[in-house]
ROSE-4610 file (N, C-alpha, C; in Angstrom, 1 decimal, always signed):
// ROSE-4610
residu = [M/M/M/D/D/D/S/S/S/R/R/R/P/P/P/K/K/K/T/T/T/T/T/T/K/K/K/I/I/I/R/R/R/S/S/S/L/L/L/A/A/A/L/L/L/Q/Q/Q/I/I/I/L/L/L/E/E/E/E/E/E/S/S/S/Y/Y/Y/E/E/E/A/A/A/A/A/A/K/K/K/K/K/K/N/N/N/I/I/I/D/D/D/K/K/K/A/A/A/L/L/L/A/A/A/S/S/S/G/G/G/A/A/A/I/I/I/D/D/D/I/I/I/G/G/G/A/A/A/Y/Y/Y/D/D/D/E/E/E/N/N/N/T/T/T/Y/Y/Y/K/K/K/Y/Y/Y/L/L/L/Y/Y/Y/E/E/E/C/C/C/P/P/P/N/N/N/C/C/C/Q/Q/Q/R/R/R/E/E/E/V/V/V/G/G/G/R/R/R/H/H/H/K/K/K/K/K/K/M/M/M/R/R/R/V/V/V/T/T/T/N/N/N/A/A/A/C/C/C/S/S/S/N/N/N/C/C/C/C/C/C/K/K/K/T/T/T/Y/Y/Y/N/N/N/G/G/G/G/G/G/K/K/K/F/F/F/T/T/T/R/R/R/D/D/D/Y/Y/Y/A/A/A/L/L/L/V/V/V/L/L/L/K/K/K/L/L/L/V/V/V/N/N/N]
num = [1/1/1/2/2/2/3/3/3/4/4/4/5/5/5/6/6/6/7/7/7/8/8/8/9/9/9/10/10/10/11/11/11/12/12/12/13/13/13/14/14/14/15/15/15/16/16/16/17/17/17/18/18/18/19/19/19/20/20/20/21/21/21/22/22/22/23/23/23/24/24/24/25/25/25/26/26/26/27/27/27/28/28/28/29/29/29/30/30/30/31/31/31/32/32/32/33/33/33/34/34/34/35/35/35/36/36/36/37/37/37/38/38/38/39/39/39/40/40/40/41/41/41/42/42/42/43/43/43/44/44/44/45/45/45/46/46/46/47/47/47/48/48/48/49/49/49/50/50/50/51/51/51/52/52/52/53/53/53/54/54/54/55/55/55/56/56/56/57/57/57/58/58/58/59/59/59/60/60/60/61/61/61/62/62/62/63/63/63/64/64/64/65/65/65/66/66/66/67/67/67/68/68/68/69/69/69/70/70/70/71/71/71/72/72/72/73/73/73/74/74/74/75/75/75/76/76/76/77/77/77/78/78/78/79/79/79/80/80/80/81/81/81/82/82/82/83/83/83/84/84/84/85/85/85/86/86/86/87/87/87/88/88/88/89/89/89/90/90/90/91/91/91/92/92/92/93/93/93/94/94/94/95/95/95/96/96/96/97/97/97]
x = [-3.9/-3.2/-4.2/-3.6/-4.3/-5.0/-6.2/-7.0/-6.7/-6.1/-5.9/-4.9/-5.1/-4.2/-2.9/-1.8/-0.5/-0.3/-1.0/-0.8/-1.3/-2.4/-3.0/-2.0/-1.4/-0.4/+0.8/+1.3/+2.4/+2.0/+0.9/+0.4/+0.4/-0.2/-0.4/+1.0/+1.9/+3.3/+4.0/+3.8/+4.5/+3.9/+2.6/+2.0/+2.5/+2.7/+3.2/+4.6/+5.5/+6.8/+6.9/+6.1/+6.0/+5.5/+4.6/+4.1/+5.2/+5.9/+7.0/+8.1/+8.4/+9.5/+9.1/+7.8/+7.3/+7.4/+7.0/+7.0/+8.5/+9.4/+10.8/+11.3/+11.0/+11.5/+11.0/+9.7/+9.1/+9.7/+10.0/+10.7/+12.1/+12.8/+14.1/+14.1/+13.1/+12.9/+12.5/+11.6/+11.3/+12.4/+13.3/+14.4/+15.4/+15.6/+16.6/+16.1/+14.8/+14.2/+14.4/+14.1/+14.2/+15.6/+16.6/+18.0/+18.6/+17.9/+18.4/+19.3/+19.4/+20.2/+19.6/+18.3/+17.7/+17.1/+17.3/+16.8/+15.8/+14.5/+13.4/+13.5/+14.0/+14.0/+15.3/+16.1/+17.4/+17.1/+16.1/+15.8/+14.4/+14.4/+13.2/+12.9/+11.9/+11.6/+11.1/+10.7/+10.2/+11.3/+12.5/+13.6/+13.8/+13.3/+13.4/+14.6/+15.1/+16.3/+15.8/+14.6/+14.1/+12.7/+12.6/+11.4/+10.8/+9.6/+9.0/+7.8/+7.5/+6.5/+5.5/+4.2/+3.2/+3.3/+3.4/+3.5/+2.1/+1.1/-0.2/-0.6/-0.5/-1.0/+0.2/+1.4/+2.6/+2.7/+1.9/+2.0/+3.3/+3.9/+5.2/+5.1/+5.8/+5.8/+7.2/+7.5/+8.8/+9.0/+10.2/+10.5/+11.9/+12.1/+13.4/+14.3/+13.5/+14.2/+13.7/+14.5/+14.2/+13.1/+12.1/+11.0/+11.6/+11.3/+11.8/+10.8/+9.5/+8.5/+7.9/+7.2/+6.5/+5.3/+5.2/+4.0/+3.4/+2.1/+1.4/+0.7/+0.4/-0.3/-1.7/-1.9/-3.2/-4.4/-4.1/-5.2/-5.6/-4.7/-5.0/-5.6/-5.1/-5.7/-7.2/-7.4/-8.8/-9.7/-9.2/-9.9/-10.2/-9.2/-9.3/-9.3/-9.1/-9.1/-9.9/-10.8/-11.7/-11.0/-9.9/-9.1/-8.2/-8.1/-7.2/-5.8/-4.7/-3.4/-3.3/-2.6/-2.2/-0.9/+0.0/+1.3/+1.2/+0.0/+0.0/+0.2/+0.0/+0.3/+1.4/+2.3/+3.5/+4.3/+4.8/+5.6/+7.0/+7.5/+8.8/+9.8/+11.0/+12.0/+12.4/+12.3/+12.6/+13.9/+14.1/+15.3/+15.8/+17.2/+17.9/+18.8/+18.7/+19.6/+20.7]
y = [-29.2/-29.7/-29.4/-29.1/-28.8/-30.0/-29.9/-31.1/-31.3/-30.4/-30.5/-31.7/-32.4/-33.5/-32.9/-33.7/-33.2/-32.7/-33.4/-32.9/-31.6/-31.2/-29.8/-28.8/-29.2/-28.3/-28.1/-29.2/-29.1/-28.3/-28.5/-27.8/-26.3/-25.9/-24.5/-23.9/-24.6/-24.1/-23.9/-24.9/-24.8/-23.6/-23.4/-22.2/-20.9/-20.8/-19.6/-19.4/-20.4/-20.3/-19.8/-20.3/-19.9/-18.4/-18.1/-16.7/-15.7/-16.1/-15.2/-15.1/-16.2/-16.2/-15.3/-15.4/-14.6/-13.1/-12.7/-11.4/-10.8/-11.7/-11.3/-11.1/-12.0/-11.9/-10.6/-10.4/-9.2/-7.9/-7.8/-6.7/-6.5/-7.6/-7.5/-7.0/-7.5/-7.1/-5.6/-5.2/-3.8/-2.9/-3.3/-2.5/-2.5/-3.6/-3.6/-2.7/-2.7/-1.9/-0.4/+0.0/+1.3/+1.8/+1.0/+1.5/+1.5/+0.8/+0.8/-0.4/-1.4/-2.5/-3.4/-3.4/-4.2/-3.3/-3.5/-2.7/-3.5/-3.2/-4.0/-3.9/-2.8/-2.6/-3.1/-3.8/-4.3/-5.4/-6.1/-7.2/-7.0/-6.8/-6.6/-7.8/-8.6/-9.8/-9.6/-8.4/-8.1/-7.6/-7.8/-7.4/-8.6/-8.5/-9.6/-9.5/-10.7/-10.7/-10.3/-10.9/-10.7/-9.9/-8.9/-8.2/-8.2/-8.6/-8.8/-7.7/-7.4/-6.4/-6.8/-6.6/-6.8/-5.7/-6.1/-5.1/-4.3/-4.8/-4.2/-3.3/-3.8/-2.9/-2.4/-2.8/-2.3/-2.8/-3.8/-4.4/-5.1/-4.9/-5.5/-6.8/-7.8/-9.1/-9.4/-9.6/-10.0/-11.5/-11.9/-13.4/-13.5/-14.4/-14.7/-15.6/-16.4/-17.3/-16.9/-17.0/-16.7/-17.7/-17.1/-18.0/-18.8/-20.0/-21.0/-21.1/-20.8/-20.9/-19.5/-19.3/-18.1/-18.0/-16.9/-16.6/-15.3/-15.2/-14.1/-13.4/-12.1/-11.3/-11.9/-12.4/-13.0/-12.0/-10.8/-9.8/-9.5/-9.4/-9.0/-10.3/-11.5/-12.7/-12.8/-12.6/-12.7/-11.6/-10.4/-9.2/-9.3/-9.5/-9.4/-10.7/-11.8/-13.1/-14.2/-13.9/-14.8/-15.8/-15.3/-16.1/-17.1/-17.2/-18.1/-17.5/-18.3/-17.8/-17.3/-16.3/-15.8/-15.1/-15.3/-14.7/-13.2/-12.6/-11.2/-10.4/-11.1/-10.5/-11.2/-11.7/-12.4/-11.4/-11.8/-10.9/-10.8/-9.7/-9.3/-9.0/-9.6/-9.3/-7.9/-7.2/-5.8/-5.5/-6.2/-5.9/-7.1/-7.2/-8.2/-7.6/-8.0/-7.5/-8.4]
z = [+36.1/+34.9/+33.7/+32.6/+31.3/+30.8/+30.4/+29.9/+28.4/+27.7/+26.3/+26.0/+24.9/+24.6/+24.2/+24.3/+24.0/+22.5/+21.6/+20.2/+20.0/+20.7/+20.5/+21.1/+22.2/+22.8/+21.9/+21.3/+20.4/+19.1/+18.6/+17.4/+17.7/+18.9/+19.2/+19.4/+20.0/+20.2/+18.9/+18.0/+16.7/+15.9/+16.0/+15.3/+15.9/+17.2/+17.9/+17.5/+17.3/+16.9/+15.5/+14.6/+13.2/+13.1/+13.9/+13.9/+14.3/+15.3/+15.9/+14.8/+14.1/+13.1/+12.0/+11.6/+10.5/+10.8/+12.1/+12.5/+12.5/+13.0/+13.1/+11.7/+10.8/+9.4/+8.8/+9.0/+8.4/+8.8/+10.2/+10.7/+10.1/+9.9/+9.3/+7.9/+7.1/+5.8/+5.7/+6.5/+6.6/+6.9/+7.8/+8.2/+7.1/+6.4/+5.3/+4.1/+3.9/+2.8/+3.2/+4.4/+4.9/+4.8/+5.1/+5.1/+3.7/+2.7/+1.3/+1.1/+2.0/+1.8/+0.8/+0.6/-0.4/-1.5/-2.7/-3.8/-4.5/-4.4/-5.1/-6.6/-7.1/-8.6/-9.2/-8.4/-8.9/-10.0/-9.9/-10.8/-11.4/-12.7/-13.4/-14.3/-13.9/-14.6/-16.0/-16.3/-17.7/-18.6/-18.3/-19.2/-20.1/-21.3/-22.3/-23.2/-23.6/-24.5/-25.9/-26.3/-27.6/-27.5/-28.4/-28.4/-29.8/-30.0/-31.3/-31.3/-32.6/-32.8/-33.9/-33.7/-34.7/-35.8/-37.1/-38.1/-38.3/-37.8/-38.0/-36.8/-35.6/-34.4/-33.6/-33.9/-33.2/-31.8/-31.5/-30.1/-30.0/-28.8/-28.5/-27.7/-28.0/-27.3/-26.9/-25.6/-25.1/-25.0/-25.2/-25.0/-24.5/-23.6/-23.1/-24.0/-24.8/-25.8/-27.2/-28.2/-29.5/-30.1/-30.7/-31.3/-32.4/-32.4/-33.5/-34.6/-34.4/-35.4/-35.5/-36.6/-36.9/-36.0/-35.2/-34.4/-34.8/-34.7/-35.2/-34.0/-34.2/-33.1/-32.9/-31.7/-31.5/-31.5/-31.1/-31.2/-32.6/-33.5/-34.9/-35.5/-35.3/-35.8/-35.4/-34.2/-33.6/-34.2/-34.3/-34.8/-36.3/-37.1/-38.6/-39.4/-38.7/-39.5/-38.8/-38.0/-37.4/-36.4/-35.8/-34.9/-35.4/-36.7/-37.4/-37.7/-37.6/-37.9/-39.3/-39.5/-40.9/-40.8/-41.7/-41.8/-41.9/-42.2/-42.4/-41.1/-40.0/-38.7/-37.9/-38.7/-38.1/-37.3/-36.1/-35.3/-35.9/-35.8/-36.4/-35.3/-35.4/-34.4/-34.5/-33.3/-33.3/-32.5/-31.4/-30.5/-29.9/-29.9/-29.2/-28.2/-27.0/-25.9/-25.7]
């Protein structure tokens, strides 16, 4: 008879089941990717509805929601204005999807 306590047996059995489930799921995902059933590029999280641009450095900043207050380019504010906000570098709405 095994001298290990029952909780250790249960824990090791549970870990074994989880590991087998993980391996099976991984195989299924790999198979679906290989067959083309899943398209990784179908959803691009960087597709923003609103695109803003800095008038100074032309850096683009994407947002999913429209900005309600004036925001400025942080790089330009840090570089040219000692890190303080100025409307000189206010982001301008460039594109709405």
